[in-house]
C-alpha positions as CSV (number, residue, x, y, z in Angstrom):
1,X,-32.7,-13.5,5.9
2,X,-34.0,-10.4,4.3
3,X,-33.4,-10.9,0.6
4,X,-33.1,-7.2,-0.2
5,X,-30.5,-6.7,-2.9
6,X,-27.7,-4.3,-1.8
7,X,-25.2,-4.8,-4.6
8,X,-26.2,-5.6,-8.2
9,X,-23.4,-6.0,-10.8
10,X,-24.6,-6.8,-14.3
11,X,-22.2,-7.8,-17.1
12,X,-19.4,-5.5,-15.9
13,X,-16.5,-5.0,-18.3
14,X,-13.4,-2.8,-17.8
15,X,-11.2,-2.3,-20.8
16,X,-7.8,-0.5,-20.7
17,X,-5.5,0.5,-23.5
18,X,-2.1,-1.0,-23.5
19,X,1.0,1.3,-23.8
20,X,1.7,4.8,-22.7
21,X,-0.9,7.4,-22.0
22,X,-0.7,10.6,-24.1
23,X,2.3,9.3,-26.0
24,X,1.0,10.1,-29.6
25,X,1.2,13.3,-31.6
26,X,-1.4,14.9,-34.0
27,X,0.8,13.8,-36.9
28,X,0.8,10.1,-35.7
29,X,-3.0,10.2,-35.1
30,X,-3.5,11.5,-38.7
31,X,-1.2,8.8,-40.1
32,X,-3.1,6.1,-38.2
33,X,-6.5,7.4,-39.3
34,X,-5.4,7.6,-43.0
35,X,-4.0,4.1,-42.9
36,X,-7.2,2.8,-41.4
37,X,-9.3,4.6,-44.0
38,X,-7.3,2.9,-46.8
39,X,-7.3,-0.5,-45.1
40,X,-3.5,-0.4,-44.6
41,X,-1.4,-1.4,-41.6
42,X,-1.1,1.3,-38.9
43,X,2.5,2.6,-39.2
44,X,2.4,3.6,-35.5
45,X,1.1,0.3,-34.2
46,X,3.1,-0.9,-31.1
47,X,5.1,-4.1,-31.8
48,X,3.8,-7.0,-29.7
49,X,0.3,-5.7,-29.3
50,X,-2.7,-6.4,-31.4
51,X,-4.3,-3.6,-33.4
52,X,-6.7,-2.8,-30.6
53,X,-4.0,-2.6,-28.0
54,X,-6.6,-3.3,-25.2
55,X,-6.7,-5.4,-22.1
56,X,-9.8,-6.4,-20.1
57,X,-9.3,-6.2,-16.4
58,X,-12.9,-7.3,-16.0
59,X,-14.8,-9.3,-18.6
60,X,-18.6,-9.9,-18.2
61,X,-18.8,-10.1,-14.4
62,X,-22.3,-10.4,-12.8
63,X,-23.4,-11.1,-9.3
64,X,-25.8,-9.9,-6.5
65,X,-25.2,-9.4,-2.8
66,X,-28.1,-9.2,-0.3
67,X,-28.6,-7.4,2.9
68,X,-26.7,-8.9,5.9
69,X,-24.4,-11.0,3.7
70,X,-20.6,-11.2,4.3
71,X,-19.1,-12.1,0.9
72,X,-15.5,-12.9,0.3
73,X,-13.8,-11.9,-3.0
74,X,-10.6,-13.9,-3.8
75,X,-8.4,-14.6,-6.7
76,X,-4.7,-14.4,-7.8
77,X,-2.9,-11.1,-8.2
78,X,-4.2,-9.5,-11.4
79,X,-7.5,-11.3,-11.3
80,X,-9.5,-8.1,-11.3
81,X,-10.5,-7.8,-7.6
82,X,-9.3,-4.2,-7.1
83,X,-10.8,-3.1,-10.4
84,X,-14.1,-4.5,-9.4
85,X,-14.1,-2.7,-6.0
86,X,-13.1,0.6,-7.6
87,X,-16.1,0.3,-9.9
88,X,-18.4,-0.5,-7.0
89,X,-17.0,2.5,-5.0
90,X,-17.5,4.8,-8.1
91,X,-13.7,5.5,-8.3
92,X,-13.7,4.4,-11.9
93,X,-16.5,3.7,-14.4
94,X,-17.1,0.4,-16.2
95,X,-16.5,0.2,-20.0
96,X,-19.7,-1.8,-20.3
97,X,-22.4,-3.1,-17.9
98,X,-23.6,-1.4,-14.7
99,X,-23.2,-1.7,-10.9
100,X,-25.9,-0.5,-8.6
101,X,-25.5,-0.2,-4.8
102,X,-28.5,0.5,-2.6
103,X,-27.2,2.3,0.5
104,X,-24.4,4.3,1.8
105,X,-20.9,2.9,1.4
106,X,-17.9,2.9,3.7
107,X,-14.8,1.5,2.0
108,X,-11.2,0.9,2.6
109,X,-9.4,0.1,-0.6
110,X,-5.9,0.9,0.6
111,X,-4.3,2.3,3.8
112,X,-5.5,5.8,4.5
113,X,-8.3,5.9,1.9
114,X,-10.3,9.0,2.5
115,X,-7.9,10.6,5.0
116,X,-6.3,14.0,4.6
117,X,-2.7,13.9,5.8
118,X,-2.7,17.4,7.3
119,X,-5.8,16.8,9.4
120,X,-5.8,15.1,12.8
121,X,-7.4,11.7,13.4
122,X,-10.3,13.3,15.1
123,X,-10.8,15.8,12.2
124,X,-10.7,13.0,9.7
125,X,-13.4,11.1,11.6
126,X,-15.7,14.1,11.2
127,X,-14.8,14.6,7.6
128,X,-15.6,11.0,6.7
129,X,-18.9,11.2,8.5
130,X,-19.8,14.4,6.7
131,X,-19.0,12.8,3.4
132,X,-21.6,10.1,4.3
133,X,-24.2,12.7,4.9
134,X,-24.2,12.3,8.7
135,X,-24.9,15.2,11.1
136,X,-22.2,16.4,13.5
137,X,-24.4,15.2,16.4
138,X,-24.6,11.7,14.9
139,X,-20.8,11.5,14.5
140,X,-20.3,12.7,18.1
141,X,-22.5,9.9,19.3
142,X,-20.1,7.4,17.7
143,X,-16.9,9.3,18.3
144,X,-15.9,7.6,21.6
145,X,-16.6,4.2,20.2
146,X,-14.5,4.8,17.1
147,X,-11.5,6.1,19.1
148,X,-11.7,3.2,21.6
149,X,-11.8,0.6,18.9
150,X,-9.0,2.2,16.9
151,X,-6.4,1.9,19.8
152,X,-4.9,5.3,18.7
153,X,-6.4,7.4,21.4
154,X,-3.0,9.0,22.4
155,X,-2.5,10.2,18.8
156,X,-6.1,11.1,17.9
157,X,-5.3,14.8,17.8
158,X,-2.1,14.3,15.8
159,X,-2.0,14.8,12.0
160,X,-2.4,11.4,10.3
161,X,0.6,12.0,8.0
162,X,2.6,11.1,11.1
163,X,0.8,7.8,11.6
164,X,2.5,4.5,10.9
165,X,0.8,2.1,8.4
166,X,-0.6,0.1,11.3
167,X,-2.1,3.2,12.9
168,X,-3.6,4.2,9.6
169,X,-5.2,0.8,9.3
170,X,-6.6,0.8,12.8
171,X,-8.2,4.2,12.5
172,X,-9.4,3.7,8.9
173,X,-11.1,0.4,9.7
174,X,-12.6,1.8,12.9
175,X,-14.1,4.7,11.0
176,X,-15.5,2.4,8.2
177,X,-16.9,0.0,10.7
178,X,-18.7,2.4,13.0
179,X,-20.0,5.2,10.9
180,X,-23.5,5.0,9.5
181,X,-23.5,3.0,6.3
182,X,-25.3,0.0,4.9
183,X,-22.4,-1.5,2.8
184,X,-18.8,-2.1,3.9
185,X,-16.2,-2.8,1.2
186,X,-12.7,-3.8,2.4
187,X,-9.7,-4.6,0.2
188,X,-6.9,-6.6,2.0
189,X,-6.8,-3.8,4.7
190,X,-6.0,-6.1,7.6
191,X,-2.7,-7.4,6.3
192,X,-0.8,-4.5,8.0
193,X,-2.5,-4.7,11.4
194,X,-1.3,-7.0,14.2
195,X,-2.9,-10.4,14.8
196,X,-5.0,-9.2,17.8
197,X,-6.4,-6.3,15.9
198,X,-7.1,-8.5,12.9
199,X,-9.2,-10.8,15.0
200,X,-11.1,-7.8,16.5
201,X,-11.9,-6.5,13.0
202,X,-13.1,-9.9,11.8
203,X,-15.4,-10.1,14.9
204,X,-16.6,-6.5,14.2
205,X,-17.5,-7.2,10.6
206,X,-19.3,-10.4,11.6
207,X,-21.4,-8.4,14.2
208,X,-22.1,-5.7,11.6
209,X,-23.6,-8.2,9.3
210,X,-25.4,-10.5,11.8
211,X,-26.8,-7.9,14.2
212,X,-26.8,-4.6,12.3
213,X,-27.9,-6.0,8.9
214,X,-24.9,-4.5,7.1
215,X,-23.5,-5.9,3.9
216,X,-19.8,-6.8,3.8
217,X,-17.7,-7.4,0.7
218,X,-14.2,-8.5,1.8
219,X,-11.0,-9.1,-0.2
220,X,-8.2,-11.1,1.3
221,X,-5.4,-13.6,0.4
222,X,-5.7,-15.0,3.9
223,X,-8.0,-18.1,3.6
224,X,-8.4,-18.5,7.3
225,X,-9.8,-15.0,7.6
226,X,-12.2,-15.7,4.7
227,X,-13.3,-18.9,6.4
228,X,-14.0,-17.1,9.7
229,X,-16.0,-14.3,8.1
230,X,-17.7,-15.5,4.9
231,X,-20.2,-18.2,4.1
232,X,-20.2,-17.2,0.5
233,X,-17.2,-16.4,-1.7
234,X,-16.7,-15.1,-5.3
235,X,-13.6,-16.2,-7.2
236,X,-12.1,-14.1,-10.0
237,X,-9.6,-15.3,-12.5
238,X,-8.1,-13.2,-15.4
239,X,-11.0,-10.8,-15.1
240,X,-13.8,-13.4,-15.2
241,X,-16.0,-14.8,-12.5
242,X,-14.9,-18.4,-12.0
243,X,-17.1,-19.4,-9.0
244,X,-19.8,-17.9,-6.8
245,X,-21.0,-20.0,-3.8
246,X,-19.9,-21.9,-0.7
247,X,-16.7,-20.6,0.8
248,X,-15.0,-24.0,1.0
249,X,-15.7,-24.8,-2.6
250,X,-14.6,-21.3,-3.5
251,X,-11.2,-21.8,-1.8
252,X,-10.8,-25.1,-3.7
253,X,-11.4,-23.2,-7.0
254,X,-9.0,-20.4,-6.0
255,X,-6.2,-22.8,-5.1
256,X,-6.9,-24.9,-8.1
257,X,-5.9,-21.9,-10.3
258,X,-2.3,-22.7,-9.5
259,X,-2.4,-26.3,-10.6
260,X,-1.4,-25.4,-14.1
261,X,1.6,-23.3,-12.8
262,X,4.9,-24.8,-14.1
263,X,6.9,-26.3,-11.2
264,X,10.2,-25.0,-12.7
265,X,11.9,-21.6,-12.8
266,X,14.8,-20.6,-15.0
267,X,16.9,-17.7,-13.8
268,X,18.4,-14.8,-15.7
269,X,21.9,-13.5,-14.9
270,X,20.4,-10.4,-13.3
271,X,20.9,-10.3,-9.5
272,X,20.2,-7.8,-6.7
273,X,22.6,-4.8,-6.6
274,X,23.8,-5.8,-3.1
275,X,25.1,-9.2,-4.3
276,X,28.6,-8.5,-5.6
277,X,30.0,-12.0,-5.5
278,X,30.2,-13.8,-8.8
279,X,31.7,-17.2,-7.7
280,X,28.4,-19.0,-8.5
281,X,25.0,-18.5,-10.1
282,X,21.8,-20.4,-9.7
283,X,20.4,-21.5,-13.1
284,X,17.1,-23.1,-12.3
285,X,14.9,-24.5,-9.5
286,X,12.1,-27.1,-9.9
287,X,9.9,-29.6,-8.0
288,X,11.2,-32.9,-9.5
289,X,8.3,-35.0,-8.2
290,X,5.4,-32.6,-9.2
291,X,3.7,-31.3,-12.3
292,X,2.2,-28.4,-10.4
293,X,2.8,-26.3,-7.3
294,X,0.0,-27.8,-5.1
295,X,0.8,-29.7,-1.9
296,X,-1.7,-31.5,0.3
297,X,-1.7,-32.4,4.0
298,X,1.7,-33.7,5.3
299,X,3.2,-33.9,1.8
300,X,6.8,-32.6,1.8
301,X,8.2,-29.9,-0.6
302,X,11.2,-31.3,-2.5
303,X,13.2,-28.7,-4.4
304,X,16.0,-29.3,-6.9
305,X,18.3,-26.4,-7.6
306,X,20.9,-26.3,-10.3
307,X,23.9,-23.9,-10.3
308,X,27.2,-23.2,-12.1
309,X,30.4,-22.6,-10.2
310,X,32.9,-19.9,-11.4
311,X,35.4,-20.0,-8.5
312,X,36.5,-22.6,-5.8
313,X,34.0,-22.6,-2.9
314,X,34.5,-24.3,0.4
315,X,31.7,-25.6,2.6
316,X,28.8,-24.3,0.6
317,X,25.6,-23.6,2.6
318,X,21.9,-22.9,1.7
319,X,19.3,-20.7,3.4
320,X,15.6,-21.1,2.4
321,X,13.4,-18.3,3.6
322,X,9.7,-18.9,3.6
323,X,7.2,-16.0,3.3
324,X,3.4,-15.8,3.2
325,X,1.3,-14.3,0.5
326,X,1.4,-10.9,2.1
327,X,5.2,-11.0,2.4
328,X,5.4,-11.8,6.1
329,X,8.4,-13.9,6.9
330,X,7.2,-17.3,8.2
331,X,10.6,-19.0,9.0
332,X,13.9,-20.1,7.6
333,X,15.5,-23.5,6.9
334,X,19.3,-23.8,7.0
335,X,21.4,-26.5,5.2
336,X,25.0,-26.3,6.3
337,X,28.2,-27.5,4.8
338,X,26.7,-29.1,1.7
339,X,29.8,-29.6,-0.4
340,X,33.0,-28.1,-1.7
341,X,32.9,-26.8,-5.3
342,X,35.6,-26.3,-7.9
343,X,35.6,-23.6,-10.6
344,X,33.9,-24.8,-13.8
345,X,31.6,-27.3,-12.2
346,X,27.9,-27.5,-12.6
347,X,26.0,-28.9,-9.6
348,X,22.5,-29.9,-8.7
349,X,21.3,-30.1,-5.1
350,X,17.9,-31.4,-3.8
351,X,16.5,-30.4,-0.5
352,X,13.2,-31.2,1.3
353,X,11.1,-29.8,4.1
354,X,7.9,-31.0,5.7
355,X,4.6,-29.1,5.6
356,X,3.0,-30.9,8.5
357,X,3.2,-27.7,10.6
358,X,1.7,-25.4,8.0
359,X,-1.8,-24.2,7.8
360,X,-3.3,-23.9,4.3
361,X,-2.3,-21.0,2.2
362,X,0.1,-19.6,-0.4
363,X,3.8,-19.4,0.4
364,X,6.9,-18.2,-1.3
365,X,10.5,-19.4,-1.0
366,X,13.8,-17.5,-1.4
367,X,17.1,-19.4,-1.9
368,X,20.4,-17.9,-0.6
369,X,23.7,-19.8,-1.1
370,X,26.4,-18.7,1.3
371,X,29.6,-19.7,3.1
372,X,30.6,-19.2,6.7
373,X,33.9,-17.8,7.9
374,X,35.8,-19.2,10.9
375,X,34.3,-16.6,13.1
376,X,30.7,-17.5,12.0
377,X,30.1,-14.6,9.7
378,X,28.0,-15.5,6.6
379,X,29.1,-14.4,3.1
380,X,26.3,-14.5,0.6
381,X,27.2,-15.9,-2.8
382,X,23.8,-15.9,-4.7
383,X,20.2,-15.2,-4.0
384,X,17.1,-16.0,-6.1
385,X,13.4,-15.8,-5.6
386,X,12.1,-19.4,-5.4
387,X,8.9,-21.1,-6.5
388,X,5.5,-20.6,-5.1
389,X,3.9,-23.5,-3.3
390,X,0.3,-23.9,-2.1
391,X,-0.6,-26.0,0.8
392,X,-4.1,-27.3,1.5
393,X,-5.7,-29.7,4.0
394,X,-5.6,-33.4,2.9
395,X,-9.4,-33.2,2.8
396,X,-10.2,-30.0,1.0
397,X,-13.8,-29.8,2.3
398,X,-12.7,-30.1,5.9
399,X,-12.8,-26.8,7.8
400,X,-10.1,-25.7,10.2
401,X,-11.4,-26.0,13.7
402,X,-9.9,-22.6,14.7
403,X,-11.9,-19.7,16.1
404,X,-9.3,-17.2,15.2
405,X,-6.3,-16.7,13.0
406,X,-3.5,-18.3,15.1
407,X,-0.8,-18.0,12.5
408,X,0.7,-19.9,9.5
409,X,2.3,-22.7,11.6
410,X,0.5,-25.3,13.7
411,X,3.2,-25.5,16.4
412,X,3.8,-28.7,18.4
413,X,6.5,-30.1,20.6
414,X,5.9,-28.1,23.7
415,X,5.8,-30.0,27.0
416,X,4.9,-29.5,30.6
417,X,8.0,-29.5,32.8
418,X,6.3,-29.5,36.2
419,X,2.8,-29.3,37.7
420,X,2.1,-29.4,41.4
421,X,0.0,-28.0,44.1
422,X,1.9,-25.6,46.4
423,X,1.0,-24.5,49.9
424,X,-0.4,-21.0,50.1
425,X,1.5,-18.5,52.2
426,X,-0.2,-15.8,54.2
427,X,0.4,-12.1,53.3
428,X,3.3,-10.6,55.1
């Protein structure tokens, strides 16, 4: 592989001030300055913050990416991934350190990045190419390929402000993948697209790196996509670089960040505005058999939920809704006719579900207690966001033998009803 360096990040730091922007007056500034000169406490210091009132989104991050590499960037929300990409794309400047990129960049940091809403899809393609310094003839040479890949041909002459989020994603990725650049930077852009288009994008990025020598930096919470695309992965945590190396080991480090999460959640009295019933309130939820939120292989999730009852309830039921890291609904478990409750009681219920059908990843649960009327209509009594749970293969170093992202569940139980050879009939 050509070891030409395409991205060089050295000791990057990004510091932000906590609190409101532009919230001080000249009088307050003078008061603070005079207090500092005399060594006194700042009379305008915010309660709860230290004297500096600063926060490091990135703290001394260094790495290099070479020509033709596809590098994944993973980490929990707030780890500093988006801040790092904004520095690399020159959207914001680092507080300290430097980032050097050797080549033209196409990036997609959010849906519709670089698009003008009043311009058509076709016009936006030409505008993006011009920003990259391409001639109109060069853009024309790639125009048909971009439109075909984007799957929005019927709307290519429609202003993009009328596009759905999925159409934005398809056109935006197609432009970034086919225009003339040496570096592609993508931030969780495929979460909106459909599964078939996601797979096509993964294949396109793989081709861009392997055959065209382009460098790809890709952020995703979908570990299957990271596995398909990247041999190398960078893990960020709380603004620092935790690991840089083999993808499988990187995923282990990423998932391991959650091991210290407390497997218990205490709930406040606040509830969604649509929930007007006050006959019961969930007080807490926990994993009684765990000291973390990490589950391996066929291990089951056992959840204990405690609640207080304020009015008589007949035939209490529970609905557990499972969502993925990108908020896609995975499925729902129903537990019917659990018990009858009397006003003034405090109860505790424990339920369990198997993870044998799950692929590895991060999942969220939501708990809804309800009752059913005689005509089958559900009446919601309480709803709370549940605990996170992370699932991984029983052997962390084992790779999934999947060529594409087939979904979050490994479905089984289908059967062949009939298979036979039938006699051909001639055309009538």
